[in-house]
C-alpha positions in Angstrom: -0.2 0.2 -0.3 2.8 2.1 0.9 4.5 1.8 -2.7 1.0 3.0 -4.2 0.7 6.5 -2.1 4.7 7.0 -3.2 3.6 6.9 -6.9 0.5 9.4 -6.0 2.8 11.9 -4.0 3.3 15.2 -5.2 1.8 14.7 -8.4 -0.7 17.8 -8.5 1.1 20.4 -6.8 -1.9 22.5 -7.1 -4.1 20.2 -6.1 -6.9 21.2 -8.5 -6.7 18.3 -11.3 -6.5 14.9 -9.2 -7.6 12.5 -11.8 -10.3 10.0 -10.6 -8.1 6.8 -10.9 -5.7 8.7 -8.2 -9.0 9.4 -6.1 -9.7 5.8 -6.3 -6.0 5.0 -3.6 -8.4 6.9 -0.8 -10.8 4.2 -0.8 -8.2 1.5 -1.6 -6.6 2.6 1.7 -9.4 2.4 3.6 -10.0 -1.1 2.9 -6.3 -1.7 3.4 -6.7 -0.3 7.0 -10.3 -1.4 8.3 -10.2 -4.6 6.1 -13.3 -6.7 7.3 -14.4 -4.3 9.8 -17.1 -2.9 7.7 -19.0 -5.7 7.6 -19.0 -6.0 11.5 -20.1 -1.9 11.2 -23.7 -2.6 8.7 -24.2 -5.3 11.5 -24.4 -3.1 14.7 -26.3 -0.7 12.3 -28.7 -3.1 11.4 -28.9 -4.1 15.4 -29.0 -0.4 16.2 -32.4 -0.3 13.8 -34.3 -3.1 14.6 -34.4 -1.3 18.5 -35.3 1.6 17.3 -38.2 0.4 14.8 -39.9 -1.4 17.7 -39.4 1.6 19.7 -40.9 3.6 17.4 -44.2 1.5 17.2 -44.7 0.8 20.6 -43.5 4.2 21.9 -45.4 6.2 18.8 -42.5 8.2 18.2 -42.1 10.2 14.7 -38.6 9.2 14.7 -35.1 9.8 15.4 -31.8 12.2 15.0 -28.4 11.5 15.1 -25.6 13.7 14.8 -24.2 14.6 11.4 -20.8 12.1 12.3 -22.8 9.3 13.1 -25.5 10.1 10.3 -23.1 9.8 7.7 -21.5 7.0 8.8 -25.0 4.8 9.5 -25.8 5.3 5.9 -22.3 4.3 4.4 -19.5 3.4 6.7 -16.6 3.1 4.0 -17.9 6.3 2.2 -17.6 7.9 5.4 -13.9 6.7 6.4 -12.9 8.0 2.7 -13.8 11.4 3.5 -12.0 11.5 6.6 -9.0 11.2 4.3 -9.6 14.3 1.8 -7.7 16.8 3.6 -4.3 14.7 4.1 -4.6 13.3 0.5 -4.7 16.5 -0.8 -1.8 17.3 1.2 -0.6 14.5 -0.2 -1.0 14.4 -4.0 0.4 18.4 -3.5 4.0 17.1 -2.0 3.1 18.8 1.5 3.4 15.6 3.0 5.0 12.4 2.4 3.7 8.8 1.3 4.6 7.9 4.7 3.3 10.9 7.1 0.1 10.1 5.2 0.1 6.5 6.0 0.4 6.8 9.6 -2.1 9.9 10.1 -5.0 8.6 7.3 -4.5 5.4 9.4 -4.8 7.1 12.9 -8.0 9.2 11.5 -9.7 6.2 9.9 -9.5 4.2 12.9 -9.9 6.9 15.2 -13.5 7.7 12.9 -14.5 4.1 12.8 -14.1 3.4 16.8 -16.1 6.5 17.9 -18.9 5.9 15.2 -19.1 1.8 16.8 -19.1 3.5 20.1 -22.1 5.9 19.6 -24.1 3.0 17.9 -23.4 0.5 20.6 -24.4 3.5 22.9 -27.7 4.3 21.3 -28.3 0.6 20.9 -28.4 0.6 24.8 -30.0 3.4 25.4 -33.0 2.5 23.0 -32.9 -0.6 24.4 -33.8 0.7 28.0 -36.3 2.7 26.6 -37.8 -0.1 25.0 -37.9 -2.0 28.2 -39.9 1.0 29.3 -42.3 1.1 26.7 -43.3 -2.6 27.5 -44.2 -1.1 30.8 -46.5 1.7 29.6 -44.0 4.2 29.5 -44.5 6.7 26.8 -42.1 10.2 25.1 -43.0 12.9 26.9 -40.4 14.8 25.6 -38.9 16.6 23.2 -42.9 17.0 22.3 -42.2 16.6 18.6 -42.0 13.0 19.2 -38.1 12.7 17.9 -35.6 11.2 20.3 -32.2 12.9 19.5 -29.1 11.2 20.1 -27.3 14.4 19.8 -25.9 17.1 21.6 -24.3 19.5 19.7 -25.9 23.1 20.0 -28.4 22.0 22.6 -26.9 24.1 25.3 -26.4 27.5 23.4 -29.5 28.5 25.7 -27.5 28.2 28.9 -28.9 25.2 29.8 -28.7 21.3 29.5 -32.3 19.8 28.3 -32.7 16.4 27.9 -32.2 13.9 25.4 -35.6 12.4 26.1 -38.7 12.0 28.6 -40.7 9.1 29.3 -43.5 8.7 31.5 -46.6 6.7 32.5 -49.8 6.8 33.7 -48.7 6.5 37.4 -47.3 9.4 36.9 -43.5 8.1 36.9 -40.8 9.9 34.7 -37.3 9.3 33.9 -35.1 11.8 32.0 -32.2 10.8 30.2 -28.9 12.4 29.3 -26.6 11.5 26.5 -22.8 12.4 27.3 -24.1 15.3 29.5 -22.7 17.5 31.2 -21.3 20.1 28.2 -20.3 23.7 28.4 -23.1 26.3 28.3 -23.1 29.4 26.2 -20.8 32.5 28.2 -19.8 35.7 26.7 -17.2 37.4 28.9 -15.0 36.8 31.6 -17.3 36.8 34.5 -19.6 34.2 32.8 -16.9 31.6 31.5 -15.7 32.0 35.4 -19.3 31.1 36.6 -19.6 28.0 33.9 -16.0 26.4 33.9 -16.8 23.7 35.9 -18.8 22.8 32.8 -15.8 22.7 30.5 -13.8 20.6 33.3 -15.7 18.1 34.9 -15.9 14.2 33.7 -18.7 13.2 31.3 -20.2 10.0 31.4 -22.4 8.3 28.5 -25.6 8.3 30.3 -26.9 9.9 33.1 -30.9 9.3 34.7 -32.9 11.2 36.5 -36.1 10.3 38.1 -38.8 13.0 37.4 -38.8 15.3 34.8 -36.1 17.5 34.1 -35.9 20.1 31.7 -32.7 21.1 32.9 -29.8 19.8 35.1 -27.8 22.7 35.2 -26.7 24.0 39.4 -24.4 26.3 39.6 -24.5 26.3 42.9 -22.7 23.3 44.3 -19.4 21.2 43.9 -20.9 19.9 40.5 -22.1 22.0 37.9 -25.5 19.8 37.6 -28.0 18.4 39.8 -27.1 14.7 41.6 -28.2 12.2 39.1 -29.7 9.4 40.2 -27.9 6.7 38.0 -24.7 7.0 36.2 -24.2 4.5 33.0 -21.4 3.5 31.3 -21.5 1.4 27.6 -18.5 -0.5 27.0 -18.6 -2.0 23.0 -15.1 -3.0 22.9 -14.1 -7.0 23.3 -11.1 -5.8 26.0 -12.1 -2.7 27.2 -11.5 -3.4 30.8 -7.7 -4.0 30.3 -7.1 -0.7 28.9 -6.3 2.5 30.3 -8.0 5.8 30.0 -5.8 9.0 29.8 -7.8 12.3 31.7 -6.9 15.5 30.4 -6.2 18.3 33.4 -7.9 21.8 33.2 -7.1 25.0 35.2 -9.3 27.9 35.3 -9.1 30.1 32.3 -10.1 33.7 31.9 -12.4 34.9 28.8 -9.4 36.8 27.3 -7.0 33.5 27.6 -9.6 31.6 26.1 -9.8 34.0 22.9 -6.2 33.9 22.6 -5.8 30.2 22.5 -8.7 30.4 20.1 -6.5 32.8 18.0 -2.7 31.0 18.4 -4.9 27.8 17.3 -6.1 29.5 14.0 -2.7 31.1 13.2 -1.1 27.8 13.5 -3.4 25.8 11.1 -3.8 28.8 8.2 0.3 28.6 9.0 -0.1 24.5 7.9 -2.2 25.2 5.2 -0.5 28.1 3.6 3.0 26.9 4.4 4.0 30.0 5.9 5.2 30.8 9.6 3.8 33.9 11.2 5.8 37.0 12.0 3.3 37.2 14.9 4.9 36.3 18.3 2.1 34.0 19.6 1.9 33.3 23.4 2.8 30.3 25.4 0.2 28.8 27.2 1.3 26.1 30.2 -0.8 23.0 30.1 -1.9 20.9 33.1 -0.7 17.3 33.7 -3.6 14.8 33.4 -3.3 11.3 34.6 -4.0 7.5 33.2 -7.0 5.4 35.3 -7.9 2.0 34.3 -10.7 1.9 32.2 -13.1 -0.2 34.1 -12.0 2.3 37.1 -13.8 5.0 35.5 -17.0 4.5 36.9 -15.8 4.9 40.9 -14.5 8.1 39.9 -17.8 9.2 38.3 -19.4 8.1 41.4 -17.1 10.0 43.8 -18.0 13.2 41.7 -21.7 12.9 41.2 -22.4 10.7 44.1 -25.6 8.9 42.0 -28.0 6.2 43.9 -26.0 3.7 41.8 -23.8 3.0 38.9 -23.9 0.9 35.9 -21.8 -0.9 33.9 -22.9 -2.3 30.2 -20.6 -4.3 28.8 -21.2 -6.1 25.1 -18.8 -8.8 25.9 -18.1 -10.9 28.4 -16.1 -9.3 31.3 -13.3 -10.9 33.5 -14.6 -12.3 36.8 -12.7 -10.5 38.9 -13.7 -7.0 37.9 -17.3 -8.1 38.4 -16.6 -8.4 41.5 -14.5 -5.3 42.5 -16.8 -3.5 40.8 -20.0 -4.6 42.2 -18.1 -4.4 45.8 -18.1 -0.9 45.1 -22.4 -0.9 44.6 -21.9 -1.0 40.8 -24.7 -2.5 38.6 -22.3 -5.0 35.9 -24.7 -6.2 33.2 -22.5 -8.3 31.7 -22.4 -9.9 27.4 -25.0 -8.3 26.3 -24.0 -8.4 23.1 -27.3 -6.7 20.9 -30.4 -8.6 23.0 -32.4 -5.6 24.5 -33.7 -7.8 27.4 -30.4 -8.2 28.9 -30.9 -4.8 30.0 -33.8 -5.6 31.9 -31.8 -5.1 35.2 -31.4 -1.4 35.1 -34.9 -1.0 34.3 -36.0 -3.0 37.2 -33.8 -1.4 39.5 -35.2 2.0 38.3 -38.8 1.2 38.6 -38.8 -0.9 42.0 -37.0 2.1 43.7 -39.6 4.5 42.6 -42.1 5.6 45.0 -45.5 6.2 43.2 -48.0 8.8 44.1 -51.2 7.1 42.5 -54.2 9.9 42.0 -57.1 7.2 42.4 -59.3 9.3 40.4 -57.4 9.6 37.1 -57.2 5.4 37.4 -60.9 5.4 38.6 -61.6 7.0 35.3 -59.3 4.8 33.0 -61.4 1.8 34.9 -64.8 3.1 33.9 -63.3 3.7 30.6 -62.0 0.7 29.9 -65.3 -1.1 31.7 -68.2 0.9 30.8 -70.3 -1.8 31.0 -69.5 -3.4 34.0 -69.6 0.7 35.4 -73.0 1.2 33.9 -74.3 -1.8 35.9 -72.8 -0.7 39.0 -73.9 3.2 38.6 -77.6 2.1 37.9 -77.3 0.0 41.1 -75.7 2.5 43.2 -78.4 5.0 42.2 -81.3 2.9 42.9 -80.2 2.2 46.4 -80.5 5.9 46.4 -84.4 5.7 45.5 -83.6 6.7 41.6 -85.6 4.8 39.5 -85.8 6.6 36.2 -82.0 7.3 35.2 -80.7 8.7 32.2 -76.9 7.9 31.8 -74.9 9.2 28.7 -71.9 7.6 27.4 -70.3 10.7 25.9 
């Protein structure tokens, strides 16, 4: 593959008239890097839509919305990955980077995009499967009102709030609010605003949070954490060996609005200089970066628990987890749902956990009305007998 890349290196210094046969090298490179994984991607996509279609019917949804990135991948995984090579390949044919540099950068871009999207698919499947279990127990979508479940959070915080991805409710008055990949930063305008919302930039972000009740906004900047305390924190794990891996957590120091702007300008200058092949004459400021730390992937849920103090942490794993890891997690009051593969019923333990710990305040009047409407003949007979006891024999009962 490297030899093919060397043949197209620097063949068009302007990058304007790239032959179609040369463009095909990108497709060949994607096939070389991904190999048989495209088939696996289509299988996962199929599993996701099986659940979504069933959920649409049972919850009477109008549909769903994915992020631009995920939508593109789901429609055509191979074509999406080819798009990720556009800038690198353009630099290659112009001679701005070598074939070896393209090989390294292109491979990294493909693997990163593929992994990120497969993770998003499993997360969306898990979220949808939980909603499907609740639909079987009589829950219906209360929010968003337009009836479309949104799997994307992009731009949702521009109003200064963090809204839910979905809220479901039932006739008993129970509601559950679901937040994917929250908290995220909300809008700010100056130094004072940024200082106030900085916690939303620096705090860790679980895969999903569940709140008991109907929550339209979870921002709460008055406490140690920038959001209201969740009832459940859920981590979805799609990789075969995820518990063996390490995660690197970045360090964050508070920034003023001025420093934020200066960093943004520096990044802009650097990016333009790379594209134009030039060096900026202006002296750019230097910024010290905070040190991060490494943590075992399966310990991340413990870290989330220590920060957000939920009622319970939950780990949902597609594959079978090492027994010792499960024991360690369960000792820390973490519910482990093991080896789900793509079976929605495997997620019933989290639904049972949520429902069994929710207090129900019953409105007996509303339930009595529902009972009467479902069993009208029985209700009419009871009503006649009731009034006869009161001496009323001529009773005209309207069923309208």
